[in-house]
N, C-alpha and C positions, 0 to 999 in steps of 0.2 A: 478581448475576454479572458479569463483566468480561470485557472483548475480550482475544483474544490479541494478542502482540505477534506479528507474522507477518515469517519469516524471507524468506519469497520476494520476487523482484523483481517489482515492481507493473509488469507490461508495458503498453505503453500500448494502450489500448481503440481498435478502430477501425484498428488498426496497417496496416493494406491501403491505406487512401487514398491511399497517394501512388503507385499503379498510374495506368496511363493509362487513360482512360475509351472508347479506341479500340476498335471491334467488340463493343459492348456494346448490350444491347437498350435500347430507350426507358426502361423500367421501371429498369434497373441504374443508368443515367445519373442519372435523377431521384431514385433512392432516395440517390446518393451525394453528389449537391446538397443535398439536403434535410438530410443529416447535417453537411453542412459549415454550413448556417445554423441547425442545432440544431431542425429540426421534423422530430421525430422521428416524429410519429403520420403524416407523409405518407411519411416513409421506411419505414415500418413496411408501410402499404399498398403500396407499388412492389414492396418487398422479397417481399411474400407472392404478389403477380399474378406476380413473374419466377418464384418455386419451383413456383408452379401451372403456368406455361408452361414451363419447364424445368427439371424435378424433379431432374435430375442436376448442377446449378448448384451448387456447395460452396461456391463462395464466397459465394452469396446466403445460403447457411443460416448462415455466419459473420455475414455483416454482420447477418442477422435479430437471430442471437442476441443480439451485442453492443447491438443499438438495443431489444432488450425488455430488458435488464441497465438500460441507462439511463434507461429508465423505470420502473425498480424492478419487472418482471415477471420475479424470479427463475425462479419456476416454469416460465413460457414460453420463459426463456432457456435453462434447463436441457433442455428438452423439443428444444427447436429445435436447440442444438447436440449433441444426443444422435444426432438425427435425419439430422447430417450426416455422422454416420462412415462410412455404406455407400457414401458416393456421393465420398468424398473420395479423390483417387489422387495427387495432388501431394505430394510430401513437404512442400513450403513451407507448404501449407493445413494441412497433418497439424500440424506444429509450431506452428501460429497456432492451430488448434484446440485442443490441450493447453494451450499457454499461457492461452487465454482460460477453459479448463475451471478452472486452478488460481485466475485472478484472480475469477473468478465463486465458486468456492466461500469464497475469504475474503470478498466481499462478500456474500455469505448468511450465512455466521456472523456478522458483524458487525452485520447487519441483523437477523437473527434474536435476538441477545442483545439489541439494544437495543428490540425489540420484547416481550422476555419481561421486561426491567427496568421497563419500561413497564407491562405486566401488572401486576406487585405493587404499583405506585405508585397506580395507578386500579383496578384490579379488573375490566377490561374484559375480557370473556370473548372479544372479537372479536379482540383484541391478541395472546391466547393462541392462537386459532387462525391467525392470519398468520404468528404464529413458527413454527410447525408447519410451515407451507405453506412456509415459508423453507428452514428445516431439513432438509426433506424435498428441495428443489431441491438444497442444497448436496451432498446424501447420494447423489441421482442421479447427479451428474456426478463426483463421487469416490467410489464404494461402499466404495473399500479403505482410506478414511479414515474413523476410527472415531467422531471427536469428536461427529459430531450424533446418533448412535442414543442415548447416554444423555439427552442434552437434550429428542429426541422423545419419550423413557420417561417423563422429567420432567415434561414439557408435559401429558402425557395422566393423569399422576397426579394433578397440580394439578386437572385437569377433572374428576376420579373417576371415567376411563375405566380401570380397573384392568386390561381385556381386552388394551388395545390398548398400555399401558404393558409389560406383562410382553412382548407380541411384539416390542416394541424392545428391552427389554432381553435377551431372548433372540436377536437378531438380533445385538447388540452382541457377546454370547459367541461366535457362530457366526464374526463378523467376523475376531476375535482368537484364533482359532485357533491359526494359526501362533506368535503372541508366548505362548501357553498352551504350546506343546510346547516351544518356547524356553526357557521358564523349566521346566519340566519336565527335560529334560536338561541344561542348563546351571548352573540352579540361583540362576537371577536373581532379584531380588524387587525390590518398591518398596520404597525408603528404604536400599537395599544402599549400602555405599560403593562408588563409581567404582574405587576402587584394589584392595577385596577382589574385585571381579568381575573386574578386569583380572589380576590375580595368579592366579585362580583358573581362567581362562578362556583368555586370549592377549592378548597386545600389540594393538589396534587398527592396522588399515591406514594409517587418517588420522585426524585429531582437528582441529575447528576450535572456536575459544570466541568467544563474543560476551554482550558488554554493553553493553545499550540506552541505559543514563545510569550515573551513580554511585550513586545512590538505588537502582537495580533490583540482582536477583540477578544474579551470572554464569552463562553457561550452556555445557554442553561437548557436543559433538554428536562421537561415535566410531562409524567405521565398523568393520564386523568381514566376515570371511567365514565362514560357518557352513553346510557341507554344500551347497557352490557356490552358497551365496543370501547376497545383501547383507542384514547387518543393522544398523539405526542403533540407537545409544544414547543415551539422552538424559540428561543429570544436571545439577543445578542446586547452587548452594551456599547452599543458606537455612541450613543449619545450621555454617555456615563451614567444611564441608568438601563435596566435591561427592558429593552422593547420587542413584541413579538416581531418575526419575519415567516413565519409558517406554521404549521399545523398539519397534523398526518392524522385520518380517521378511519380506525378498524382496518389496520394493515393485514395481509394474508397472516393465518396462526403459523404457516408453516414458516414463515421467515425467520431466520436467527435474530435472536434478541438486539442484535449491534444493526442488523438493517433496519429494524422499527425503529430504534432509535435515531438513525441517520437522518440529519437535519434536511429537510425538504422546503425550499423557500417556494412561496406563494407569490404567482408573478401574473400581476395585471395586465402587462405590455400585449397580451395576445387577444385580451379581452377589449382593450381600448382601439387595437389594430381592427379587429371585427367590427366595432362600431363605425371607426371611419370608414372602413369599405362600406357598408351599407349605406351609411351617410352620402357617400359619393354616388351610391344608386339610389337616391334618394329615397330609399327602404327607410322610413322615418320610424315607422312601429319597430322594426328589428333594431334599430338605431338605438332607440329607448331601452329594448330590452336588454342590449349589450351594458348599456350605460349604467343602468339598475344594478346590475353584474358587478361593474367595476367597483360602484359606489358600496356595495357590501364589503370588500376588502377596502375601501379607501375611503370613507364616508367623509372624509374632511379635505378630499382633495377638491378644491376649488374649480379648477378648471373643468374638472368633469359634471361638477355641478352647475357649473354655466352651460355646458353643452347640452344638459338634460333639459335647462330650460329652454334654450333657443331649438330644442326640438319640440317641445311643446307648442313652441310659437307655430312653427314649420307645420304643426299637425293642428293649427286654429284651433289647440286648448287653451284658449287664455286664461281660463280660471284656474287651472291646473298650473301655469305659468306662472301667475302670481301667488296663488298660495304655497306653491312650492320655493319660489323667491323669498317669500315672507318666513317661509318656514327655517330658510339658511339665515335669516338676519335674526330671528331670534336665538339660534344656536351660536350664532358669532357675529355679534352686534357690531363690533369693530373691525371687521375684514372689509376692506374697503371694495374687492371685487363684488362681493356680496351686494353691496350698496350699489355699485354700478350696475349689475344685471338686474336688480329692481328698477332701477330708474330707465334702464333700455326697454325693458317690459311698459312700463308705463308711458316712455315716450313713443312706444309703435302703437300705443292703444289711443294715442293723441290727448293724454292725460299731463299737458304740460306743465302746471303749475306744481303737481304730486312728483313729478319727473325731475324738476328742477329742484325739491326739496331732498330728495334723494342723492343726487349727483351731490349737492353742497354736503351733505353728511359723507360723503365720500371724500370730499375733498377737505374736510376738515381733518380727516385721517392723515391724508396726503395731498397737501397743496399742489404737486407736479403731478398730479395723476392725470396722465397725457392724453388718454381715450375719454375720460369725463369730463377735462377741459373741451376738448371739440364737442362732445356730444350734449354736454350742458350750453355749449354755444349754438347748436341748433335747435336745442329744446325753446331758448329764449327766440331764437328767428320765427320758428315754428309758431309760438305762440303770438308773436306780432302779425304773423299772416291769418291767423284765425278773429283777430283782432280788427284787422284791415276788412278780412271779408265781412263780419257783422258790419261796420260802419258802413260798408258800401250797401249792404242789402237795406240798411235803414235810412241811409242817405244822412248820416252822422259823421261825417270826416271831421276827425280830432287827433292830429298828429302828436298831441303833447299826452295822451293816452298810452300810445305806445314807444313811444319816443326813448323812456329808458330802459325798457327791455330791450330796445334795438341796440342801445350804446352799451348795454350788457354782452350781447351777444359779440359785437365787436370786440370788447375787451376779452373775451374767454377765447374767441377764435384766435386773437393777438397774442395771447398764453400758450396756444394748442401751439401756432406755429413755429413758436421759438423753442418747442421741446426738440430732442433729435429724431424723436419719431417722424414728426409732421414736418420736418424743417423744408421737404423738398414736395409738401403737397399742395400741388395747383389748384386743387377743389377749393381747400381753405382760402386762398387768394382771391378766388372768384367769388365765394361768399364775400369776403371784407369787400372787394371791389362795388358789389351788390349795394351793401349795408352802408358803406360811405358816400354813394350816390344818392341813397333816400335820405341820407342825415344831411346832404350839402356840405360834404367836407372835402374840398376839392385839394387839398394838400396832402391828406391823406389817403383820397383816391390816387391820387399822382402817384406816390410812395410803394403803392400796393400795386399797380400797374407794372413799375418798374422792378419790383419784385418778381412778378409773374412773368416778364419777358425775361428775365433773367436764368429763368429756370429753361431754357430751350435748348441750353448745350447738354442736360442732365436727365431731360425725359427721355424714355426707353421707347424702343421703337415702336411697340406694341399699345404705348399709350400716346403717341402723338398725335393721333386723328383726334382723342378726348382733349388735349391739352388746346390744340388749334381751334377746335370749339369753344373753349373755355376764352381763349383771347378773341375770336369773332364775337362772343355776346359781349363782353368788355367794349372793343372798340365801336361796336356800332350802338350800342344801349346806353354806355357809361360817359365814354370819353368823345364819342360821337365823331371819330376820326373817319373820312371816308376813304383816304388813301389806304391806310392800314388793314380797314376793313376789305377792300379788293385784294389786296396782297395774301390775307389769310384765305379769301375765297377762293382765290387762284391755289393757292397751297394744298388746301383742301380738294380741288379737282383732279389736283396731279396724283395725290393720295388714292385717290377712288380707281384712277386709270390704274 
């Protein structure tokens, strides 16, 4: 993790020190002198006494918050400055309080990131707990600045505390509702060209460019008005053109202008984590809800689109799955994943010829697309099974009708087997053995069996029973070897015991 470059002015800590000591209590005077001498423990003690004696002394709260921050007690500083809010009446102190909150937020961010990085270096969970406390302190003083919520969720995920991780991921979605509504109504999304957005929406009221160094990306900050609300849109030139990485809608009016402009990245990761968590709980309605939020932010994310099609299928919403898959292809006809997705939907619906057509289009885009090679092979094999079923039912057996499709199935299974992804896939070899037996190709069958046997040393322990069952099927049904069949049966009996 890296600390951010902050655009805000770093206001001087303890800016109030220039004021006179006259008409002050002994505790306040002692505290200010202690601060000058960097005796922060003494200053803290006297400021706490002052607040106890004079609970409406707003200046004492601000001093105490600043002292706690200097002592790296970020949670204490956050609590103290927030406690000052009800008692601050003077506009000057209000400005100082808001400036301090911005400074504390930045200090907490950098400190929390440092603790997080040190945890990954040392794996000391105390560092992770400290990072969470610091991140929480930052979110407490600036709850509308959303950067901390994904970090807190991620920290809890690392700790294995899924419940709290999901809590803060959901809180993140709650806090960016304004940004999500802006996306719904304007069509803005992550990685969108800044020029495209301006052409579609409107010219900005103001723009500011920033470049921290010759080696860093340039940033552009555009200000718009939308429904009477201030909106700040942030872009960078990482891809040689300015693309949008975040936006902020209706920041609080009392924030300093530099904080309003402070770039805030919109982060889809918490939304996807929630989608995955809901999927694992088989809550497909909730999964779909989260995926749609993610697609608001990244409408061209192929994997998320594929996930949503899969959810529609699991919900038995076949029409939605087909229509959504078609809409993806209409948007991007040359996207091989979208072709594959549509082919998968058709395959599961038993529309084998249509699925084969879509798979062929995907292979025209990428002839080595491993998953499609396997799936088109399965589509041809399933098509053959359907033909054979019809022939049996009508008592019109005709091998010539389905043999070409069976040979194509073997061809594509062979291609899939030769890809790195499926090089150790014994299920494909079992399928090939069955096809070569049906095609009466003993040499190809023998070669396939040898390859299948050769995987014995690399099969994972948890897959061993399934692997042995595949061998049992091959030995008993295709090569008809009673000795090998008996041997596999005995091995299976030992596993079951």
